C-alpha positions as CSV (number, residue, x, y, z in Angstrom):
1,M,0.3,-7.9,14.1
2,D,2.7,-10.4,12.3
3,I,5.8,-8.2,11.9
4,D,7.7,-11.1,10.1
5,A,4.9,-11.3,7.6
6,A,4.8,-7.6,7.1
7,R,8.6,-7.3,6.7
8,K,8.5,-10.2,4.0
9,D,5.9,-8.2,2.4
10,T,8.2,-5.3,2.2
11,P,11.3,-5.8,-0.1
12,G,13.1,-2.8,1.1
13,C,13.5,-4.3,4.6
14,A,16.1,-6.6,3.2
15,N,18.3,-3.7,2.2
16,V,18.0,-0.9,4.8
17,A,16.8,0.0,8.3
18,H,14.2,2.5,7.1
19,L,13.4,5.2,9.9
20,N,12.5,7.8,7.4
21,N,8.8,7.1,7.0
22,A,7.7,10.6,7.6
23,G,9.5,11.4,4.4
24,A,8.5,8.3,2.2
25,A,7.8,4.9,3.5
26,L,8.7,1.6,2.0
27,P,5.8,0.4,-0.2
28,P,4.4,-3.2,0.5
29,R,4.5,-5.7,-2.2
30,P,0.9,-5.4,-3.3
31,V,1.2,-1.6,-4.0
32,I,4.4,-2.2,-5.9
33,E,2.8,-5.0,-8.0
34,A,-0.3,-3.1,-8.7
35,V,1.7,0.1,-9.9
36,A,4.1,-2.2,-12.0
37,E,1.4,-4.2,-13.5
38,H,-0.4,-1.1,-14.8
39,L,2.7,0.6,-16.2
40,A,3.5,-2.7,-17.8
41,L,0.0,-2.8,-19.4
42,E,0.5,0.8,-20.6
43,S,3.7,-0.2,-22.3
44,T,2.0,-3.2,-24.0
45,I,-1.2,-1.7,-25.1
46,G,-1.0,2.1,-24.6
47,G,-1.9,4.5,-21.9
48,Y,-5.7,5.2,-22.8
49,E,-6.4,1.6,-23.4
50,A,-4.7,0.4,-20.2
51,A,-6.9,2.9,-18.3
52,E,-10.0,1.5,-20.1
53,R,-9.2,-2.0,-19.2
54,N,-8.3,-1.2,-15.5
55,A,-11.4,1.3,-15.1
56,V,-12.7,-0.8,-12.2
57,A,-9.3,-0.8,-10.3
58,I,-9.2,3.0,-10.8
59,E,-12.8,3.5,-9.6
60,R,-12.0,1.2,-6.6
61,F,-9.6,4.0,-5.5
62,Y,-12.5,6.2,-4.4
63,E,-14.1,3.3,-2.3
64,S,-10.8,2.3,-0.8
65,V,-9.8,5.7,0.4
66,A,-13.2,6.6,1.6
67,G,-13.2,3.6,3.6
68,L,-10.0,4.4,5.2
69,V,-11.1,7.9,6.5
70,G,-14.7,7.3,7.2
71,A,-15.9,9.3,4.0
72,R,-18.2,8.6,1.0
73,P,-16.6,7.9,-2.3
74,D,-18.1,11.0,-4.0
75,E,-16.2,13.1,-1.3
76,I,-12.8,11.9,-2.4
77,A,-10.6,13.4,-5.1
78,Y,-7.4,11.8,-6.5
79,V,-4.8,14.6,-6.6
80,E,-1.0,14.3,-7.5
81,N,0.2,15.2,-4.0
82,A,-0.8,16.4,-0.5
83,T,0.5,20.0,-1.3
84,R,-1.8,20.2,-4.5
85,A,-4.7,18.7,-2.7
86,W,-4.4,21.2,0.0
87,D,-4.1,24.1,-2.4
88,M,-7.1,22.9,-4.3
89,A,-9.2,23.2,-1.2
90,F,-7.7,26.3,0.3
91,Y,-7.9,28.4,-2.8
92,A,-11.3,27.4,-3.5
93,I,-12.6,29.2,-0.4
94,P,-14.2,32.5,-1.1
95,F,-12.3,34.6,1.2
96,A,-13.4,38.4,1.7
97,P,-11.6,41.4,3.1
98,G,-11.6,41.0,6.8
99,D,-11.9,37.3,7.1
100,R,-9.7,35.6,9.6
101,I,-7.7,32.5,9.0
102,L,-6.7,30.8,12.3
103,T,-3.7,28.4,12.3
104,T,-1.2,26.9,14.7
105,T,2.4,27.6,15.6
106,S,3.5,24.2,14.2
107,E,2.0,25.0,10.8
108,Y,4.1,23.8,7.7
109,S,5.7,26.8,6.1
110,S,4.5,25.7,2.7
111,N,0.8,26.3,3.9
112,A,1.7,29.5,5.7
113,I,3.0,30.8,2.4
114,A,-0.4,30.2,0.9
115,Y,-1.9,32.1,3.7
116,Q,0.3,35.1,3.2
117,Q,-0.4,35.1,-0.5
118,V,-4.3,35.2,0.1
119,A,-3.9,37.8,2.8
120,A,-2.2,40.1,0.5
121,A,-4.5,39.5,-2.3
122,R,-7.9,39.6,-0.5
123,G,-7.3,41.5,2.7
124,V,-7.5,38.4,4.9
125,K,-5.9,38.4,8.3
126,V,-3.7,35.3,9.4
127,E,-3.7,34.8,13.1
128,V,-1.8,32.0,15.0
129,V,-3.3,30.4,18.0
130,P,-0.7,29.8,20.7
131,D,0.1,26.6,22.1
132,G,-1.0,25.1,25.4
133,R,1.5,23.8,28.1
134,D,2.0,20.5,26.4
135,G,3.0,22.1,23.1
136,V,-0.3,21.4,21.2
137,L,-2.7,23.7,20.0
138,S,-4.5,25.4,22.8
139,L,-8.1,24.9,22.7
140,D,-9.1,27.4,25.2
141,A,-7.2,30.0,23.0
142,L,-8.9,28.8,19.9
143,S,-12.3,28.9,21.5
144,A,-11.6,32.6,22.6
145,E,-10.6,33.6,19.0
146,L,-13.7,31.9,17.5
147,E,-15.9,33.8,20.1
148,R,-14.4,37.2,18.7
149,G,-16.0,36.4,15.2
150,D,-15.0,37.0,11.6
151,V,-13.1,33.7,11.4
152,R,-13.6,32.2,7.8
153,L,-11.2,29.2,8.2
154,V,-9.4,27.1,10.8
155,S,-6.5,25.4,9.1
156,I,-4.3,23.2,11.2
157,N,-2.1,20.2,10.8
158,H,-3.0,17.0,12.5
159,V,0.7,15.8,12.9
160,P,3.4,18.3,12.2
161,T,6.5,17.3,10.2
162,H,8.7,17.9,13.3
163,N,8.4,17.6,17.1
164,G,6.3,14.6,17.3
165,L,3.0,16.1,18.5
166,V,-0.5,15.3,17.5
167,N,-2.9,18.2,17.5
168,P,-6.3,17.5,18.9
169,A,-8.1,17.5,15.5
170,A,-11.6,16.1,16.8
171,A,-11.8,18.8,19.6
172,V,-11.0,21.6,17.0
173,G,-13.7,20.1,14.9
174,R,-16.1,20.3,17.5
175,L,-15.3,24.1,18.2
176,C,-15.6,24.8,14.5
177,R,-19.0,23.4,14.1
178,Q,-20.2,25.1,17.2
179,H,-19.3,28.3,15.4
180,G,-20.1,27.5,12.1
181,V,-16.4,28.0,10.7
182,L,-14.8,26.1,7.9
183,Y,-12.1,23.6,9.0
184,L,-9.3,22.4,6.7
185,L,-7.0,19.7,8.3
186,D,-3.7,18.8,6.9
187,A,-3.3,15.0,7.5
188,C,-0.2,14.5,5.4
189,Q,1.7,12.9,8.4
190,S,-1.3,11.2,10.2
191,V,-3.1,9.1,7.4
192,G,-1.7,5.7,7.8
193,Q,-0.2,5.8,11.3
194,I,-3.1,6.9,13.5
195,S,-6.9,6.9,13.2
196,V,-8.3,9.5,10.8
197,D,-12.1,9.6,10.7
198,V,-13.5,12.6,9.0
199,E,-16.9,12.4,10.7
200,E,-15.4,12.1,14.2
201,I,-12.9,14.8,13.3
202,G,-15.5,17.1,11.9
203,C,-13.4,18.6,9.2
204,D,-14.8,20.1,6.1
205,M,-11.8,19.3,4.0
206,L,-8.7,17.1,4.5
207,S,-5.5,16.5,2.6
208,A,-3.2,13.7,2.6
209,T,-0.4,12.1,0.7
210,G,0.4,8.7,-0.5
211,R,4.1,8.3,0.0
212,K,4.4,8.8,3.8
213,Y,2.7,6.5,6.4
214,L,0.1,5.2,4.1
215,R,3.0,3.5,2.1
216,G,1.6,4.4,-1.3
217,P,3.5,5.6,-4.4
218,R,5.2,8.9,-4.6
219,G,3.4,11.4,-6.7
220,T,-0.1,10.5,-5.3
221,G,-2.4,12.2,-2.7
222,F,-6.1,12.7,-2.1
223,L,-8.4,15.4,-0.9
224,Y,-11.7,14.9,1.1
225,V,-14.5,17.5,1.0
226,R,-17.6,17.0,2.9
227,R,-20.5,16.6,0.6
228,E,-22.5,19.6,1.8
229,M,-19.5,21.7,1.2
230,I,-18.6,20.7,-2.4
231,A,-20.9,23.1,-4.3
232,A,-19.8,26.2,-2.2
233,L,-16.2,25.7,-3.1
234,E,-15.1,26.5,-6.8
235,P,-11.7,25.0,-7.8
236,P,-8.9,27.5,-8.5
237,F,-8.6,25.8,-12.0
238,L,-10.9,23.6,-14.1
239,D,-10.6,21.3,-17.2
240,L,-12.9,19.0,-19.1
241,H,-12.7,16.3,-16.3
242,A,-13.7,18.9,-13.5
243,A,-16.3,20.6,-15.6
244,T,-18.4,20.1,-18.7
245,W,-18.3,22.6,-21.6
246,K,-21.7,24.1,-22.4
247,A,-21.6,25.8,-25.8
248,P,-21.3,28.5,-26.8
249,D,-19.7,30.2,-23.8
250,G,-20.5,28.4,-20.5
251,Y,-19.6,25.5,-18.3
252,E,-20.9,23.3,-15.5
253,I,-18.6,22.1,-12.7
254,R,-19.0,18.6,-11.5
255,G,-21.2,18.0,-8.4
256,D,-18.7,15.7,-6.5
257,A,-15.4,16.0,-5.1
258,R,-13.8,15.1,-8.5
259,R,-14.3,18.9,-9.5
260,F,-11.0,19.1,-7.7
261,E,-9.2,16.7,-10.0
262,S,-7.7,17.2,-13.4
263,W,-8.1,14.8,-16.4
264,E,-4.4,13.8,-16.7
265,R,-3.1,11.9,-13.8
266,Y,-0.6,9.1,-12.8
267,V,-3.0,6.4,-13.3
268,A,-0.8,3.6,-12.0
269,G,-0.2,5.7,-9.0
270,Q,-4.0,6.1,-8.3
271,I,-4.4,2.3,-8.6
272,G,-1.6,1.8,-6.1
273,L,-2.7,4.3,-3.7
274,G,-6.2,2.7,-3.6
275,V,-4.2,-0.6,-2.8
276,A,-2.3,1.0,-0.2
277,A,-5.4,2.3,1.6
278,E,-6.9,-1.1,1.5
279,Y,-3.6,-2.8,2.8
280,A,-3.8,-0.4,5.8
281,S,-7.4,-0.9,6.4
282,E,-6.8,-4.7,6.3
283,L,-4.0,-4.5,8.9
284,G,-5.9,-2.3,11.1
285,I,-5.2,1.3,11.9
286,E,-5.6,0.8,15.7
287,A,-2.9,-2.1,15.5
288,I,-0.8,0.2,13.3
289,R,-1.0,3.1,15.8
290,E,-0.2,0.8,18.8
291,R,2.9,-0.6,17.1
292,V,4.1,2.8,15.9
293,A,3.6,4.2,19.3
294,A,5.5,1.6,21.1
295,L,8.6,1.8,18.6
296,A,8.6,5.5,18.9
297,D,8.4,5.5,22.7
298,G,11.2,2.9,22.8
299,L,13.4,5.1,20.7
300,R,12.7,8.3,22.7
301,E,13.8,6.2,25.7
302,R,17.0,5.1,24.2
303,L,17.7,8.6,23.1
304,A,17.0,10.2,26.5
305,A,19.3,7.9,28.1
306,R,22.2,8.5,25.8
307,P,24.7,11.4,27.2
308,G,24.6,14.4,24.8
309,T,21.5,13.6,23.1
310,T,18.3,15.7,23.5
311,V,14.8,14.7,22.4
312,L,12.7,17.6,21.3
313,D,9.3,16.0,20.9
314,K,6.1,17.6,22.3
315,G,2.6,16.4,23.3
316,E,1.1,13.9,25.8
317,R,0.9,11.1,23.2
318,P,3.5,11.9,20.5
319,S,3.4,10.4,17.1
320,G,5.8,8.1,15.1
321,I,8.1,11.2,14.4
322,V,11.0,11.4,16.7
323,T,13.2,14.6,16.7
324,F,16.4,15.0,18.6
325,T,19.9,16.5,18.5
326,V,23.4,15.2,19.2
327,D,25.8,17.6,20.9
328,G,28.7,18.7,18.8
329,H,27.2,17.3,15.6
330,E,25.2,18.8,13.0
331,P,22.0,17.0,11.9
332,A,23.2,16.4,8.3
333,A,26.4,14.8,9.8
334,V,24.3,12.6,12.0
335,K,22.1,11.7,9.0
336,K,25.3,10.7,7.0
337,A,26.8,8.6,9.8
338,A,23.5,6.7,10.0
339,R,23.3,6.2,6.1
340,E,26.7,4.9,6.3
341,R,25.6,2.0,8.6
342,G,22.4,1.3,6.5
343,V,19.9,3.3,8.4
344,N,17.7,6.0,6.9
345,I,16.8,9.0,8.8
346,N,16.1,12.6,8.0
347,T,16.6,16.2,9.2
348,T,14.3,19.0,10.0
349,S,15.0,22.8,9.9
350,P,13.2,25.9,11.3
351,R,12.4,27.0,8.0
352,S,9.7,24.4,7.9
353,Q,8.2,26.0,11.1
354,G,7.6,29.7,10.0
355,Y,5.0,30.5,12.7
356,D,6.6,29.0,15.8
357,P,8.2,31.5,18.0
358,R,10.1,28.8,19.7
359,A,11.0,27.0,16.5
360,L,13.1,24.0,17.1
361,P,16.8,24.2,16.0
362,S,17.9,22.0,12.9
363,A,17.3,18.4,14.2
364,V,17.5,15.0,13.4
365,R,14.1,13.2,12.5
366,A,13.8,9.5,12.7
367,S,10.2,8.3,12.0
368,V,9.3,4.7,12.7
369,H,6.5,2.6,11.1
370,Y,5.1,-1.0,12.1
371,Y,7.5,-2.9,9.9
372,N,10.5,-1.5,11.8
373,T,12.0,-3.6,14.7
374,E,13.8,-3.1,18.0
375,E,17.0,-4.3,16.3
376,E,16.7,-1.4,13.9
377,L,16.3,1.1,16.6
378,D,19.6,-0.3,18.3
379,L,21.3,-0.1,14.9
380,L,20.5,3.6,14.8
381,M,21.7,4.1,18.4
382,S,24.9,2.5,17.5
383,A,25.3,4.6,14.3
384,L,24.9,7.9,16.2
385,P,28.2,10.0,16.4
386,G,30.0,10.9,19.6
């Protein structure tokens, strides 16, 4: 990978050492230009007219995202963010009293809130599968729970927002198919930094965002729904895009994944997200994964060797998310000190880890991407207090 070229293609690299890619990555120039050009066109000729003129670019989004994740274009929906994409899939599942939802200790609390809401409304049981010794989801424990029966859904994250681990998504998919159980994967932090192939993983539904490792615009996301599952899932709300009005008192829902969309959307963002997917595909996800892994491993080594600093990450092959604490300094203070030196990092707190009985303390989170450099890692180290 030509890192110099990648950095020249990323205007933000001239201004800051951006190690907050798990929050929102710096977009590359083609994405910036695609969004700006459509917004300019809207301001010149009108929003509806701009969408008509750029209809090919809008439609290309479905092909680009499908190609990135190994899906078919009719299995992709454009949604305004990953949370809404996940919600549209989850709330479309026809749960019945006694159904069980299996999830992980590392599940994001936003998803956990939805589980509890459905549990209260429909008599569903939510059960947390324990971790294995390396901190990732225990496949043996998951298999045992599936054998017990009554599991309607396995819903996990691929890469949590904290602690660096990567859950065994494909192995989970094999178990779900073996038992005929629905599988929803939150790929918010994985798409764009590691390979995500829906056929290999075997998930029925997958949600993702644009702003993180995919380097797309904020306010964008997408949902994948396996073609064979689409008709069985009725979205929690519909409009004249998701369904067709049949007078005098009926309607017909679309037959493809766009039944999970709404008519009004951030059109410039959709075009930009398609460009971001193409950009990642052209660079090569495996090359991206190798670069991200090398930088993250190098940062962990630096941090582990620093007195008074504790690395909190788990898993045999951690992601590009690096979490740590600095003795005697609150994570917010560490973040502030780094920001003053021109380094963007973030923090994570136990409130986002609702199901983890061993939830991490509040911690510093540095998340690297392929356009980062060794020099930027050194700059972070020099900015740490104490």
